N, C-alpha and C positions, 0 to 999 in steps of 0.2 A: 406458606409464606416462603418466598425465595432465599436462598442463604446471601448473607452478605460478603461472603468469601467465594469468588468464582474463578475455578480454574480455566485456562485456556489451552484446549486441545490441540497441539502442533500438527496431528494427523487425523482430522475428523473423516468420517466416511466421503468418498467421492459424491455420493447422492445427495449429501449435504450442501455442497457448493452451488451457488447461484451465478449466473454472468453477472458482472458487475459494470460493464460497459463504461469504466471510467476513462479510458483511452478514447479521445474525441477523433474522428475519422481524419479530419483537416488538421490534425496535431502530429499524426502518424508519419514518421520518416521511413521506417522501413519494417518488415517483419508482420506477423500476425499475432497479437497480444493473447487473445483467447484468455481473457481476465476473468476470474471466477473468486468468490469470496464465502465466507462464512462468518456471520457476526455472532460472537458467542456472549457478547456483553453489550448493555445499551443502558446509559444513565436514565433515570426516571424522567428527564424533560428531553432526551433523545439527543443531547449536545455532544455527548461523548460515546463513542463505540469502541469496540476491540473485538479481534478474533484472528481469522488466518485468510490471506489472500495470496493467491498465485497466478501465474501467467506462463506463457511461451516467451521466447526470444522475440524482441521487438526493440525499437528505438522511437521514442517521441519527443516532441517539444512541447513543454508545459508554459503556456503564457501566464498563467496565476494559479500556483497550486491552492488547490480547494479548501485545505484546512490544516491546521498544525497537527501534524502526526509524527508520532514516534515509531521507526519501524527496526525490527529485529530479524536480521536474514536467519533464515530456517536453512534453505538450500538455494544454489546457485549464486550468482552475482549481480551486482547492478552498480554502474558506473553513473554517478549524479553530476552534473556539470551545472554550477550555477552561472547566471549571466555574470561576467566580468571575473570568474573565478576560475582556478585549476581544477580540472575532474577530479573526483573523488571515488574509488571503487570501496564497495563493501559486500563482505562474503558471510558464509556460514558464524554464526554466534556475534558477528559484530552488530552494533546499533548506532542509530543516529536519527536526528529530529529536522523535520523541514516545516519552516513556518509557512502559514497560510499567506498565499499572495507571492511567494517565491516564484522566479522566473528561472526556469530551469530544463535541462534535459535529462531523460531517462535513458539509458542505454541497458537493456536486461539481458544477460546470457541464460537462457532457460534449458530446462524448466528451473523456475523460481519460485520460492515461497517464503512468506514473510508473515511474523506476527505484526499486527499493526494496532495502535490506538490512537484514534483521531478525535479532536475537539474541533466542532464546528458550531459556533454560537448562533448562526442561521438556522439550525435545525431544531431551536428550541420551540 
């Protein structure tokens, strides 16, 4: 039986990471994301996942954020600019939440690494 308390390792082995391809080519403004992640927890119905995600320097336009997501920056920084709002920059140790459907831009200074926890009811 799997434990009910699951630790999220901030530095899993490189071999555990898989390409996530979360950056749509048509949304890329600059850079090369080389995005990859490790899911270390998934709810029984698959709607909630948590783990570590990493990427290189890039800038993208996100027409509709795909899930509700809690991010905690481990390394690097990201500037998130929500449509109609001032840019906000987050660095190591800082946390933020983005609601599903948010229109925004991500400008990542890499190498970048974050803890993530996503909720997507469509994954049920």
